[in-house]
C-alpha positions as CSV (number, residue, x, y, z in Angstrom):
1,M,-44.0,-63.9,-68.1
2,H,-46.4,-67.0,-68.1
3,W,-46.3,-69.6,-70.9
4,K,-49.2,-68.0,-72.8
5,G,-49.3,-70.7,-75.5
6,Y,-50.8,-73.3,-73.1
7,G,-51.9,-71.6,-69.9
8,P,-52.6,-73.3,-66.5
9,V,-53.8,-76.9,-66.4
10,K,-57.5,-77.2,-66.9
11,H,-59.8,-78.9,-64.3
12,S,-60.0,-82.5,-65.6
13,P,-63.1,-84.3,-64.5
14,R,-60.9,-87.4,-63.8
15,I,-59.3,-85.5,-60.9
16,P,-61.5,-85.0,-57.8
17,A,-62.6,-81.5,-56.8
18,Y,-60.7,-81.8,-53.5
19,A,-57.4,-82.4,-55.3
20,W,-57.9,-79.4,-57.5
21,A,-58.6,-77.4,-54.4
22,V,-55.0,-78.1,-53.3
23,I,-53.4,-77.4,-56.7
24,D,-55.5,-74.2,-57.1
25,C,-54.4,-73.0,-53.6
26,L,-50.8,-73.4,-54.5
27,K,-50.9,-71.5,-57.8
28,L,-48.4,-68.7,-57.9
29,S,-50.2,-66.2,-60.3
30,G,-52.2,-63.3,-59.1
31,E,-55.3,-65.1,-60.2
32,R,-54.8,-67.9,-57.7
33,D,-57.8,-68.9,-55.7
34,R,-57.0,-69.7,-52.1
35,A,-60.7,-69.7,-51.0
36,L,-61.3,-73.3,-50.7
37,P,-64.6,-74.7,-51.9
38,Q,-67.2,-76.1,-49.6
39,L,-66.2,-79.7,-48.9
40,S,-67.8,-82.4,-46.7
41,E,-65.8,-84.0,-43.9
42,A,-65.2,-87.0,-46.1
43,E,-63.9,-84.8,-48.9
44,W,-61.6,-83.0,-46.4
45,R,-60.2,-86.4,-45.3
46,N,-59.6,-87.3,-49.0
47,L,-58.0,-83.9,-49.6
48,L,-55.5,-84.6,-46.7
49,Q,-54.8,-88.1,-48.1
50,F,-54.1,-86.7,-51.5
51,S,-51.9,-83.9,-50.2
52,D,-49.9,-86.4,-48.1
53,R,-49.4,-88.7,-51.1
54,A,-48.5,-85.8,-53.3
55,Q,-46.2,-84.4,-50.5
56,L,-48.0,-81.1,-50.7
57,T,-49.4,-81.0,-47.1
58,L,-46.7,-78.8,-45.7
59,P,-46.9,-76.0,-48.4
60,F,-50.7,-76.3,-48.3
61,A,-50.6,-75.7,-44.6
62,Q,-48.6,-72.6,-45.1
63,I,-50.9,-71.1,-47.7
64,C,-54.5,-72.3,-47.4
65,G,-56.8,-69.5,-46.5
66,E,-60.4,-69.3,-45.5
67,G,-62.7,-72.2,-45.3
68,V,-60.5,-74.7,-43.5
69,P,-62.3,-76.5,-40.7
70,A,-60.8,-76.3,-37.2
71,W,-59.9,-80.0,-37.1
72,V,-58.1,-79.7,-40.4
73,K,-56.1,-76.8,-39.1
74,R,-55.1,-78.9,-36.0
75,R,-54.1,-81.7,-38.2
76,L,-51.9,-79.4,-40.4
77,E,-50.4,-77.8,-37.3
78,R,-49.5,-81.2,-35.9
79,N,-47.9,-82.2,-39.3
80,L,-45.8,-79.1,-39.2
81,A,-44.6,-79.9,-35.7
82,Q,-43.9,-83.5,-36.6
83,N,-41.8,-82.5,-39.6
84,A,-39.8,-80.0,-37.5
85,R,-38.9,-82.9,-35.2
86,R,-38.1,-85.0,-38.2
87,W,-35.7,-82.4,-39.5
88,E,-33.7,-82.9,-36.2
89,K,-33.7,-86.6,-36.8
90,V,-32.5,-86.1,-40.4
91,R,-29.8,-83.7,-39.3
92,E,-28.6,-86.1,-36.6
93,A,-28.4,-89.0,-39.1
94,F,-26.6,-87.0,-41.7
95,N,-24.0,-85.6,-39.2
96,E,-23.3,-89.2,-38.0
97,Y,-22.8,-90.5,-41.5
98,A,-20.9,-87.4,-42.8
99,L,-18.4,-87.7,-39.9
100,A,-17.7,-91.3,-40.9
101,L,-17.2,-90.4,-44.5
102,S,-14.8,-87.6,-43.4
103,L,-12.8,-89.9,-41.3
104,A,-12.6,-92.4,-44.2
105,N,-11.7,-89.5,-46.6
106,I,-14.5,-90.2,-49.0
107,P,-15.8,-87.2,-51.0
108,Y,-19.5,-86.9,-51.7
109,V,-22.2,-84.5,-52.9
110,L,-25.5,-84.3,-51.1
111,L,-28.5,-84.6,-53.5
112,K,-32.0,-83.4,-52.9
113,G,-33.3,-83.1,-49.3
114,F,-32.1,-80.2,-47.2
115,S,-29.5,-79.4,-49.9
116,H,-32.4,-77.7,-51.7
117,C,-32.6,-75.0,-49.0
118,P,-33.0,-72.2,-49.7
119,E,-33.1,-72.6,-53.5
120,L,-36.2,-74.7,-53.8
121,V,-37.7,-74.5,-50.3
122,A,-37.1,-71.8,-47.7
123,D,-36.9,-74.0,-44.6
124,P,-36.0,-77.8,-44.2
125,R,-39.0,-78.0,-41.8
126,L,-41.3,-77.3,-44.7
127,R,-40.1,-80.2,-46.9
128,V,-40.7,-83.9,-46.3
129,Q,-37.5,-85.8,-46.3
130,Y,-37.4,-89.6,-45.7
131,D,-33.9,-90.4,-46.8
132,L,-30.4,-89.0,-47.5
133,D,-29.3,-89.2,-51.1
134,L,-25.5,-88.8,-51.6
135,L,-23.5,-89.1,-54.8
136,F,-20.1,-90.7,-54.8
137,L,-17.4,-91.3,-57.4
138,P,-17.8,-94.9,-58.8
139,Q,-14.5,-96.0,-57.2
140,D,-15.7,-94.8,-53.7
141,I,-19.2,-96.1,-53.5
142,R,-18.2,-99.5,-52.1
143,R,-16.3,-97.8,-49.3
144,A,-19.2,-95.5,-48.7
145,Y,-21.4,-98.6,-48.3
146,D,-18.9,-100.2,-45.9
147,V,-18.8,-97.1,-43.8
148,A,-22.6,-97.2,-43.4
149,I,-22.7,-100.8,-42.2
150,P,-21.2,-100.2,-38.7
151,L,-23.7,-97.3,-38.2
152,G,-26.5,-99.8,-38.3
153,F,-27.6,-99.3,-41.9
154,E,-28.3,-102.4,-44.1
155,P,-29.9,-103.0,-47.5
156,L,-33.7,-103.3,-47.7
157,A,-34.4,-107.0,-48.2
158,G,-36.1,-107.6,-51.5
159,F,-36.3,-104.0,-52.4
160,D,-34.6,-101.8,-55.1
161,Q,-33.4,-104.9,-56.8
162,Y,-32.9,-102.9,-60.1
163,P,-32.0,-99.3,-59.1
164,T,-31.3,-97.0,-62.0
165,D,-28.6,-94.9,-60.4
166,H,-28.0,-95.9,-56.8
167,W,-27.2,-99.0,-54.8
168,P,-30.1,-100.7,-52.8
169,T,-31.6,-98.4,-50.2
170,M,-30.1,-98.8,-46.8
171,I,-32.0,-98.5,-43.5
172,R,-31.8,-99.2,-39.9
173,K,-34.2,-102.0,-39.0
174,T,-35.6,-100.5,-35.8
175,G,-38.9,-102.6,-35.9
176,W,-40.9,-99.6,-37.1
177,E,-44.1,-100.5,-39.1
178,W,-46.0,-98.4,-41.5
179,S,-49.2,-97.1,-39.9
180,G,-50.5,-94.8,-42.7
181,D,-49.0,-91.6,-41.1
182,Y,-46.7,-89.8,-43.6
183,F,-45.4,-87.6,-40.8
184,D,-44.6,-90.4,-38.3
185,T,-41.5,-89.1,-36.5
186,E,-40.3,-92.8,-35.9
187,I,-39.9,-93.4,-39.7
188,P,-36.2,-94.4,-39.9
189,V,-34.0,-92.2,-42.1
190,S,-32.7,-94.2,-45.0
191,L,-29.6,-93.9,-47.2
192,E,-29.4,-93.9,-50.9
193,L,-25.9,-94.1,-52.3
194,H,-25.8,-92.8,-55.9
195,F,-23.0,-93.5,-58.4
196,R,-24.3,-91.4,-61.3
197,F,-26.7,-88.5,-62.0
198,W,-28.5,-90.1,-64.9
199,D,-29.0,-93.5,-66.4
200,E,-28.6,-93.0,-70.1
201,R,-28.9,-96.7,-70.9
202,S,-32.2,-97.1,-69.2
203,E,-33.7,-93.8,-70.3
204,R,-32.4,-94.2,-73.9
205,F,-31.3,-90.6,-74.2
206,A,-28.5,-88.4,-72.9
207,A,-28.2,-85.4,-70.7
208,D,-24.8,-84.0,-71.6
209,G,-22.4,-82.2,-69.4
210,L,-23.4,-83.9,-66.0
211,E,-19.8,-84.7,-65.2
212,Q,-19.3,-81.0,-64.6
213,F,-21.8,-81.1,-61.8
214,W,-19.2,-82.9,-59.6
215,E,-16.5,-80.4,-60.6
216,R,-18.6,-77.4,-59.6
217,R,-19.6,-78.8,-56.1
218,Q,-19.5,-76.4,-53.2
219,S,-19.2,-76.5,-49.4
220,R,-22.2,-75.2,-47.6
221,S,-23.8,-75.1,-44.2
222,L,-27.4,-75.0,-42.9
223,E,-28.3,-74.6,-39.2
224,G,-25.1,-76.0,-38.0
225,V,-24.9,-78.8,-40.6
226,S,-21.9,-78.6,-43.0
227,F,-22.0,-80.5,-46.3
228,T,-21.0,-80.6,-49.9
229,A,-23.7,-79.7,-52.3
230,L,-24.2,-78.9,-56.0
231,H,-23.8,-75.5,-57.5
232,S,-27.2,-73.6,-57.5
233,A,-27.6,-74.0,-61.2
234,D,-26.9,-77.7,-61.0
235,I,-29.3,-78.2,-58.1
236,L,-31.9,-76.9,-60.5
237,G,-30.7,-79.2,-63.2
238,Y,-30.6,-82.3,-61.1
239,A,-34.1,-81.5,-59.6
240,C,-35.4,-81.3,-63.2
241,L,-33.8,-84.7,-64.1
242,H,-35.3,-86.2,-60.9
243,V,-38.8,-85.0,-61.9
244,L,-38.4,-86.2,-65.4
245,R,-37.1,-89.6,-64.4
246,H,-40.1,-90.2,-62.1
247,M,-42.6,-88.7,-64.7
248,L,-41.3,-91.2,-67.3
249,R,-42.1,-94.0,-64.9
250,G,-45.5,-92.8,-63.9
251,A,-44.4,-92.1,-60.3
252,L,-44.1,-88.2,-60.2
253,R,-44.8,-86.5,-56.9
254,P,-46.4,-83.0,-57.5
255,A,-44.5,-81.5,-54.7
256,H,-41.3,-81.7,-56.7
257,V,-42.9,-79.8,-59.6
258,Y,-44.2,-77.3,-57.1
259,E,-40.7,-76.6,-55.7
260,L,-39.5,-75.9,-59.3
261,A,-42.4,-73.6,-59.9
262,L,-41.4,-71.6,-56.7
263,F,-37.8,-71.5,-57.9
264,L,-38.8,-70.2,-61.3
265,D,-41.2,-67.6,-59.9
266,R,-38.6,-66.3,-57.3
267,R,-35.8,-66.1,-59.8
268,F,-38.0,-64.5,-62.4
269,D,-35.9,-61.3,-62.9
270,D,-32.5,-62.7,-61.8
271,D,-30.8,-62.3,-65.2
272,A,-27.3,-63.0,-63.8
273,F,-28.4,-66.5,-62.6
274,W,-30.1,-67.4,-65.9
275,T,-27.0,-66.3,-67.9
276,D,-24.8,-68.5,-65.8
277,W,-27.4,-71.3,-66.2
278,E,-27.2,-71.1,-70.0
279,E,-23.4,-71.0,-69.9
280,M,-23.1,-74.0,-67.6
281,H,-25.6,-76.4,-69.0
282,A,-25.3,-78.2,-72.4
283,P,-28.1,-77.7,-74.9
284,S,-29.4,-81.3,-74.4
285,L,-29.7,-80.7,-70.7
286,R,-31.4,-77.4,-71.1
287,R,-34.0,-79.0,-73.4
288,L,-34.8,-81.6,-70.7
289,E,-35.0,-78.8,-68.1
290,A,-37.4,-76.9,-70.4
291,V,-39.8,-79.8,-70.5
292,V,-40.1,-79.8,-66.7
293,F,-40.2,-76.0,-66.6
294,G,-43.1,-76.0,-69.1
295,L,-45.0,-78.6,-66.8
296,A,-44.3,-76.4,-63.7
297,S,-45.7,-73.4,-65.4
298,I,-48.9,-75.2,-66.6
299,W,-49.6,-76.8,-63.2
300,F,-48.8,-73.9,-60.8
301,D,-49.0,-70.9,-63.1
302,C,-45.6,-69.6,-62.2
303,R,-43.8,-66.9,-64.1
304,L,-41.1,-68.0,-66.5
305,P,-38.0,-65.8,-66.9
306,L,-37.7,-64.6,-70.5
307,C,-34.8,-67.0,-71.4
308,I,-36.8,-70.0,-70.0
309,H,-39.9,-68.9,-71.9
310,D,-37.9,-69.0,-75.0
311,H,-36.4,-72.4,-74.3
312,V,-39.9,-73.8,-73.7
313,K,-41.1,-72.3,-76.9
314,R,-38.2,-73.8,-78.9
315,L,-39.0,-77.3,-77.7
316,P,-39.6,-79.8,-80.6
317,V,-43.1,-79.7,-81.8
318,Q,-43.9,-83.2,-80.5
319,I,-42.8,-82.3,-77.0
320,R,-45.0,-79.2,-77.0
321,R,-47.8,-81.3,-78.3
322,W,-47.4,-83.6,-75.3
323,L,-47.5,-80.7,-73.0
324,T,-50.7,-79.5,-74.6
325,M,-52.4,-82.9,-74.6
326,Y,-51.1,-84.7,-71.6
327,S,-49.7,-82.3,-69.1
328,E,-52.5,-83.3,-66.6
329,S,-51.8,-87.0,-66.9
330,P,-49.3,-87.3,-64.0
331,L,-52.0,-85.8,-61.8
332,V,-54.7,-88.0,-63.2
333,G,-52.4,-91.0,-62.6
334,L,-52.8,-90.5,-58.9
335,F,-56.5,-91.4,-59.3
336,C,-56.8,-93.2,-62.7
337,P,-54.1,-95.5,-64.2
338,N,-52.6,-94.1,-67.4
339,K,-49.3,-94.4,-69.3
340,D,-49.5,-91.1,-71.2
341,D,-45.9,-90.4,-70.3
342,L,-45.0,-93.0,-72.9
343,W,-45.5,-90.5,-75.7
344,L,-43.2,-87.9,-74.0
345,H,-40.6,-90.6,-73.6
346,W,-41.0,-91.5,-77.3
347,S,-40.6,-87.9,-78.2
348,L,-37.2,-87.7,-76.3
349,V,-35.6,-90.7,-78.1
350,N,-34.6,-91.0,-81.7
351,S,-34.6,-94.7,-82.6
352,S,-37.5,-97.1,-83.2
353,R,-35.6,-99.8,-81.3
354,S,-35.4,-97.6,-78.2
355,R,-39.1,-96.7,-78.4
356,L,-40.1,-100.4,-78.6
357,A,-37.9,-101.2,-75.6
358,I,-39.5,-98.4,-73.6
359,L,-43.0,-99.6,-74.6
360,A,-42.2,-103.2,-73.5
361,R,-40.7,-102.0,-70.2
362,R,-43.8,-100.0,-69.3
363,L,-46.5,-102.3,-70.5
364,L,-44.9,-105.7,-69.6
365,P,-42.9,-105.3,-66.3
366,R,-40.2,-108.0,-66.1
367,T,-39.8,-108.1,-62.3
368,L,-42.1,-108.5,-59.3
369,P,-42.3,-105.6,-56.9
370,G,-40.3,-105.9,-53.6
371,S,-41.8,-106.6,-50.2
372,V,-44.0,-103.9,-48.6
373,K,-44.3,-104.9,-45.0
374,G,-41.9,-105.6,-42.2
375,L,-38.9,-104.1,-44.0
376,H,-37.7,-102.3,-40.8
377,V,-38.0,-105.4,-38.6
378,P,-34.8,-107.5,-38.2
379,Q,-35.2,-110.9,-39.8
380,G,-34.5,-112.8,-36.6
381,S,-37.1,-110.7,-34.7
382,M,-40.0,-111.4,-37.0
383,S,-42.7,-113.7,-35.4
384,W,-44.5,-116.4,-37.3
385,S,-47.6,-114.3,-37.4
386,G,-45.6,-111.4,-38.6
387,R,-44.3,-113.4,-41.5
388,V,-47.7,-114.5,-42.5
389,S,-48.9,-110.9,-42.4
390,R,-46.0,-109.9,-44.5
391,Y,-46.8,-112.6,-47.1
392,W,-50.5,-111.5,-47.4
393,A,-49.5,-107.9,-47.5
394,Y,-47.2,-108.7,-50.4
395,M,-49.7,-110.7,-52.3
396,R,-52.3,-107.9,-51.9
397,F,-49.7,-105.4,-53.2
398,V,-48.7,-107.6,-56.2
399,T,-52.4,-108.0,-57.0
400,H,-53.0,-104.3,-56.8
401,R,-50.0,-103.6,-59.1
402,A,-51.2,-106.2,-61.6
403,S,-54.7,-104.6,-61.5
404,H,-53.1,-101.2,-62.1
405,H,-51.2,-102.3,-65.2
406,M,-54.2,-104.2,-66.6
407,G,-56.4,-101.2,-65.9
408,A,-54.1,-99.0,-67.8
409,L,-54.1,-101.0,-71.0
410,L,-57.3,-99.7,-72.6
411,P,-56.6,-96.1,-71.6
412,T,-53.1,-96.5,-73.2
413,V,-54.6,-97.8,-76.4
414,W,-57.0,-94.8,-76.6
415,S,-54.1,-92.5,-75.6
416,A,-51.9,-94.0,-78.4
417,Y,-54.7,-93.4,-81.0
418,R,-55.1,-89.8,-79.8
419,W,-51.3,-89.2,-80.1
420,W,-51.2,-90.8,-83.5
421,R,-54.1,-88.7,-84.8
422,A,-52.5,-85.5,-83.5
423,S,-49.2,-86.5,-85.1
424,V,-50.6,-87.0,-88.6
425,R,-52.7,-83.8,-88.8
């Protein structure tokens, strides 16, 4: 069934028509509209830029129907071919690192990426993957880091200074530079070495039972790649936590919500799976998952299994209110700055002290962002002109981020007033 209490997300005027065209095309209900509206060439270019940023280009390429110009079809076909080549690159990088881990006798779990196949995505060629995320026991993560160094991986300079659940991202500095192409086959595969599933201290609320994820890990294989992954129910749980973490930081990628919508729709009548899911996951974790399931149903109009529908309906009233009032806000945030996720975060914590800490962190960032240019160029190989270019790119980025935060202040005040008014009615 669909979540009848709220229905699919409405067409907010703050989101351009070309972006709604992508979202509408990907809806999973029988009422979906895959007939794209009449768009100008400029709007089509904006549509592609949006779908690239949202990581929806590949599913859009698989589903879009009539009304797609020939040059757009060629572009989408090229992206599919590029990502197929990238899958080969990802597979090669993983096999190299996994062999080194095996020789060092270091256990791991592969998170996200191709470990989501076929649960959340049918084919690894249909999912953009830029990095390899692996979880290690805390006592092993230093050794895992040391194993990566001889393979040419090194930490990103000035980046990920304060990661929440992983060590600084590691890359091979091949000299590659960002050109604006999200499907560039030369983008180096990076490593993220995780030491926990969830950062309770930063988020200020717990997700119980996560230690059992490690205990339920399984050996799997995909197209000749052998790896250790989470149990299917835990893949779903971790994917929800990943969406929630990014949503609470105003950095949610719509593609991750779409994958969960697909999962829910495909497993609609799999009663055995949902029985196992309820038995395996603690109530606090199921509540967090239900928040994300509700969002997936609203955005992409997927069917909700009966037990999931009940979990969403039983969410605390303030969380259901947020889904009613602000479910479109993460999409709006791709075009207009907002911090409406604050009120969801407030609804998930219990103490005033935690709420004030969350407010301060979101409104008054305490650290400068890391560098944005030349990250893949070895320090000794960077020319003087390259250093100057990197400096100015960084200053532009810092200015943009400062403008973003300033631009979000007034909308946040208005959003807070709306939230307060709804709370006291």
